[in-house]
C-alpha positions as CSV (number, residue, x, y, z in Angstrom):
1,M,11.4,-108.8,-128.9
2,I,9.8,-111.7,-127.1
3,S,10.9,-110.4,-123.7
4,R,9.5,-107.0,-124.4
5,L,6.2,-108.5,-125.6
6,Q,6.1,-110.6,-122.5
7,R,6.6,-107.6,-120.3
8,V,3.6,-105.9,-122.0
9,S,1.5,-109.0,-121.6
10,D,2.5,-109.5,-117.9
11,Y,1.7,-105.8,-117.1
12,L,-1.7,-106.0,-118.8
13,R,-2.6,-109.2,-116.9
14,R,-1.5,-107.8,-113.5
15,G,-3.3,-104.5,-114.3
16,E,-6.6,-106.3,-114.8
17,S,-6.7,-107.3,-111.2
18,D,-5.2,-104.0,-109.8
19,T,-6.7,-100.7,-111.0
20,S,-4.4,-98.8,-108.7
21,R,-1.3,-99.7,-110.7
22,P,0.4,-96.9,-112.6
23,S,-0.6,-96.7,-116.2
24,Y,3.1,-96.5,-117.4
25,V,4.2,-99.7,-119.2
26,P,7.9,-100.4,-118.8
27,V,8.5,-100.9,-122.6
28,T,9.6,-98.3,-125.1
29,G,10.4,-98.2,-128.8
30,N,8.9,-97.1,-132.1
31,D,8.2,-100.5,-133.5
32,E,4.9,-102.5,-133.2
33,I,5.6,-103.6,-129.7
34,G,6.3,-100.0,-128.6
35,E,3.0,-98.9,-130.2
36,M,1.3,-101.8,-128.4
37,A,2.8,-100.6,-125.1
38,R,1.5,-97.1,-125.6
39,A,-2.0,-98.4,-126.5
40,V,-1.9,-100.4,-123.2
41,E,-0.9,-97.3,-121.3
42,Q,-3.8,-95.4,-122.8
43,F,-6.2,-98.3,-122.0
44,M,-5.0,-98.5,-118.4
45,S,-5.2,-94.8,-117.9
46,E,-8.8,-94.7,-119.2
47,R,-9.6,-97.7,-117.1
48,Q,-8.4,-96.0,-114.0
49,Q,-10.5,-92.9,-114.8
50,L,-13.5,-95.1,-115.3
51,A,-12.9,-96.8,-111.9
52,K,-12.7,-93.3,-110.2
53,A,-15.9,-92.3,-112.0
54,Q,-17.6,-95.4,-110.7
55,Q,-16.5,-94.7,-107.1
56,E,-17.7,-91.1,-107.5
57,A,-21.1,-92.4,-108.7
58,V,-21.4,-94.6,-105.7
59,H,-20.5,-91.7,-103.4
60,T,-23.1,-89.5,-105.1
61,A,-25.7,-92.2,-104.8
62,R,-25.0,-92.3,-101.1
63,F,-25.7,-88.5,-100.9
64,V,-29.0,-89.0,-102.7
65,A,-30.0,-91.7,-100.3
66,V,-29.0,-89.5,-97.3
67,G,-31.1,-86.7,-98.8
68,Q,-34.1,-88.9,-99.2
69,L,-33.6,-90.2,-95.6
70,A,-33.3,-86.6,-94.3
71,A,-36.6,-85.7,-96.0
72,G,-38.4,-88.6,-94.4
73,I,-36.9,-87.8,-91.0
74,A,-37.8,-84.1,-91.4
75,H,-41.4,-85.1,-92.1
76,E,-41.6,-87.3,-89.0
77,I,-40.1,-84.6,-86.8
78,N,-42.3,-81.9,-88.1
79,T,-45.6,-83.4,-87.0
80,P,-44.8,-83.8,-83.3
81,A,-43.0,-80.4,-83.3
82,Q,-46.1,-78.8,-84.7
83,Y,-48.5,-80.1,-82.1
84,I,-46.1,-79.4,-79.3
85,G,-46.0,-75.8,-80.5
86,D,-49.8,-75.7,-80.7
87,N,-50.2,-77.1,-77.2
88,L,-47.7,-74.7,-75.7
89,Q,-49.6,-71.8,-77.3
90,C,-52.8,-73.2,-75.7
91,I,-51.2,-73.4,-72.3
92,R,-49.8,-69.9,-72.6
93,T,-53.3,-68.6,-73.5
94,V,-54.7,-70.3,-70.4
95,T,-52.0,-69.0,-68.0
96,Q,-52.4,-65.4,-69.4
97,N,-56.1,-65.6,-68.8
98,M,-55.5,-66.9,-65.3
99,A,-53.1,-64.1,-64.6
100,K,-55.9,-61.6,-65.4
101,D,-58.3,-63.4,-63.0
102,Q,-58.3,-61.7,-59.6
103,T,-59.0,-65.0,-57.9
104,C,-55.6,-66.2,-59.1
105,S,-53.6,-63.2,-57.8
106,A,-51.6,-65.3,-55.4
107,W,-50.2,-67.2,-58.4
108,Q,-48.9,-64.1,-60.2
109,E,-45.2,-64.9,-59.6
110,D,-45.7,-68.5,-60.6
111,M,-47.6,-67.5,-63.7
112,A,-44.7,-65.2,-64.8
113,E,-42.2,-68.1,-64.5
114,V,-44.5,-70.4,-66.4
115,D,-45.0,-67.8,-69.2
116,A,-41.2,-67.4,-69.5
117,A,-40.7,-71.1,-69.6
118,I,-43.4,-71.4,-72.3
119,S,-41.7,-68.6,-74.4
120,E,-38.3,-70.4,-74.2
121,S,-40.0,-73.7,-75.2
122,R,-41.8,-72.2,-78.2
123,E,-38.5,-70.7,-79.3
124,G,-36.9,-74.1,-79.2
125,V,-39.8,-75.7,-81.1
126,K,-39.5,-72.9,-83.7
127,H,-35.8,-73.7,-84.1
128,I,-36.6,-77.3,-84.6
129,S,-39.3,-76.4,-87.2
130,D,-36.8,-74.1,-89.0
131,I,-34.2,-76.9,-89.2
132,V,-36.9,-79.4,-90.5
133,T,-38.0,-76.9,-93.1
134,S,-34.5,-76.4,-94.3
135,M,-33.8,-80.1,-94.5
136,K,-37.0,-80.7,-96.5
137,E,-36.3,-77.9,-98.9
138,F,-32.6,-78.8,-99.1
139,S,-32.9,-82.5,-99.9
140,H,-35.4,-82.3,-102.8
141,P,-35.4,-86.1,-103.2
142,G,-36.1,-87.1,-106.8
143,V,-36.2,-83.5,-108.2
144,T,-34.0,-83.2,-111.3
145,D,-35.9,-80.6,-113.4
146,R,-34.9,-77.0,-113.6
147,F,-37.3,-74.5,-112.1
148,E,-37.4,-70.9,-110.7
149,A,-35.6,-71.0,-107.3
150,D,-34.8,-68.5,-104.6
151,I,-31.0,-68.5,-104.3
152,N,-31.1,-66.6,-101.0
153,R,-33.4,-69.2,-99.5
154,A,-31.2,-72.0,-100.8
155,L,-28.2,-70.5,-99.1
156,E,-30.1,-70.1,-95.9
157,N,-31.1,-73.8,-96.0
158,A,-27.5,-74.8,-96.7
159,L,-26.2,-72.7,-93.8
160,T,-28.8,-74.3,-91.5
161,V,-28.1,-77.8,-92.6
162,A,-24.3,-77.3,-92.2
163,Q,-24.5,-75.3,-88.9
164,N,-23.1,-78.1,-86.9
165,Q,-20.0,-78.0,-89.1
166,W,-19.2,-74.3,-88.8
167,K,-20.8,-73.0,-85.6
168,H,-17.9,-74.2,-83.4
169,V,-15.1,-72.7,-85.5
170,A,-16.5,-69.6,-87.2
171,T,-19.0,-66.7,-87.0
172,L,-21.1,-66.0,-90.1
173,E,-21.5,-62.8,-92.0
174,K,-24.3,-62.7,-94.5
175,N,-25.1,-60.0,-97.0
176,F,-27.9,-61.1,-99.3
177,D,-29.4,-58.9,-102.0
178,P,-33.1,-58.7,-100.9
179,D,-34.1,-58.0,-104.5
180,L,-32.3,-61.0,-106.0
181,P,-34.5,-62.5,-108.7
182,H,-35.4,-66.2,-108.8
183,L,-33.1,-68.3,-111.0
184,L,-34.0,-71.0,-113.4
185,C,-31.7,-73.8,-112.3
186,D,-31.3,-77.4,-111.0
187,I,-31.6,-76.3,-107.3
188,G,-30.7,-79.8,-106.0
189,K,-27.2,-79.5,-107.6
190,L,-26.8,-75.9,-106.4
191,N,-27.7,-77.0,-102.9
192,Q,-24.9,-79.5,-103.0
193,V,-22.4,-77.0,-104.2
194,F,-23.4,-74.4,-101.5
195,L,-23.2,-77.1,-98.8
196,N,-19.8,-78.3,-99.9
197,L,-18.4,-74.7,-100.1
198,I,-19.7,-73.9,-96.6
199,V,-18.3,-77.1,-95.1
200,N,-15.0,-76.7,-96.9
201,A,-14.8,-73.1,-95.5
202,A,-15.3,-74.5,-92.0
203,H,-12.7,-77.2,-92.6
204,A,-10.2,-74.5,-93.9
205,I,-10.6,-72.4,-90.7
206,E,-10.4,-75.5,-88.5
207,T,-7.1,-76.6,-90.1
208,S,-5.6,-73.2,-90.5
209,G,-4.0,-73.1,-87.0
210,K,-5.5,-69.6,-86.5
211,P,-7.4,-68.8,-83.3
212,Y,-11.1,-69.4,-83.2
213,P,-13.5,-68.1,-84.2
214,G,-12.8,-67.5,-87.9
215,K,-15.2,-65.9,-90.2
216,I,-17.3,-67.2,-93.1
217,F,-18.7,-64.6,-95.5
218,V,-21.7,-65.4,-97.7
219,T,-22.9,-62.7,-100.1
220,T,-25.3,-62.5,-103.1
221,T,-25.4,-59.7,-105.7
222,Q,-26.8,-59.2,-109.2
223,S,-25.3,-57.3,-112.1
224,Q,-26.2,-57.1,-115.7
225,G,-28.7,-59.9,-115.6
226,S,-26.4,-62.3,-113.7
227,I,-26.5,-63.5,-110.1
228,E,-23.2,-63.8,-108.2
229,V,-22.8,-65.9,-105.0
230,R,-19.6,-65.5,-103.0
231,I,-18.5,-67.8,-100.2
232,S,-15.2,-67.0,-98.5
233,D,-13.4,-67.6,-95.2
234,T,-10.5,-66.6,-93.1
235,G,-8.6,-69.8,-93.5
236,T,-5.2,-70.1,-95.1
237,G,-6.5,-70.4,-98.7
238,I,-5.3,-72.6,-101.5
239,D,-1.7,-73.0,-102.5
240,K,-1.0,-71.2,-105.7
241,E,0.4,-74.3,-107.4
242,L,-2.9,-76.1,-106.7
243,C,-5.2,-73.4,-108.0
244,E,-5.2,-74.6,-111.6
245,R,-6.2,-78.1,-110.5
246,I,-9.2,-77.2,-108.3
247,F,-11.7,-78.1,-111.2
248,D,-9.9,-81.4,-112.1
249,P,-12.3,-84.3,-111.6
250,F,-11.6,-86.2,-108.4
251,F,-8.8,-83.8,-107.3
252,T,-8.7,-83.2,-103.5
253,T,-6.1,-82.4,-100.9
254,K,-8.2,-84.1,-98.2
255,E,-7.7,-87.5,-96.7
256,P,-9.7,-90.4,-98.2
257,G,-13.4,-90.3,-97.1
258,K,-13.2,-86.6,-96.0
259,A,-13.6,-85.0,-99.5
260,W,-17.0,-83.6,-100.4
261,P,-17.7,-84.1,-104.1
262,F,-19.0,-81.1,-106.1
263,A,-22.0,-81.5,-108.3
264,K,-21.6,-80.9,-112.0
265,I,-23.8,-77.9,-112.9
C-alpha cells in the first residue's frame, strides 16, 4: 500500500513541473489509493487542457497585436499613396493639355510614353490602396460587438490579405451572390475564420504533390434566410479517420508553429 501511495505522490510531484507528462498514473485498484490515482489522472488531464488553453490564448493575443499593428501600418501607407496618386493625376492632366498644344507637337511621342507610364503608376498606387483598405477593414482592432456586415466584402478582404499565401500555388474562382444580405455578426472572428480557411486551402494544395497551379473556390449563396459560405480547394483533402476530430480544440495535423487557430464563433 505504501509503495502504491508513494508512486501516486511521486507522479503528482513530477507532473507539477512537467505539464507534458501523460495523465495516466501507473497505479490501479478499487480501494482508496486507486480512487486517489484516478482523481490525480483527472486533475493532470484538466491541467494539461488548461495549459493548452493558455498557450492558445497567448497565440490569439499575438494575432490581435498583429491586427492592431497592421491597421497602424495601413494608415501610414495610405497617406503617401493618396498624395502620390493625386500628383500623378495632376501630371497626367498637364501632359494631356500639352499634347493638345500645337507648340508641343514635337513631343507627341514622348507625351504618349509619359501618359502610359503614368497609367501604370496609377494602377500600382490603386493596388496599394486596395491592399491598405483590405488590411484596415480586416483587422478591426478592438471591435468585438456584433453589427451588420457585408460577407462578400469580408471574403474579398481576406483573399487580398492572404494573396501572398495562395497566388504562387493556386488560381482563384469566386462566385459571390451579388444580392447577399448583410449579416449581424462578430465580423472580426469571421475574418479570422475566412483567412484561416483560405491559407489552409493554399497549404493543402502546396503539400498535395499535385502540379501547380491548383484551384481555390470561394462561393456565397443564400437560402431560406441563411447565408452559406463555401471555401474548397483541389488539394488531397482530409483523411476520413481525422474528419471527426477537425472541431476538437487544439487539434491539428501541422507542425508546431504552423497551425492557424480558428476563432470560436
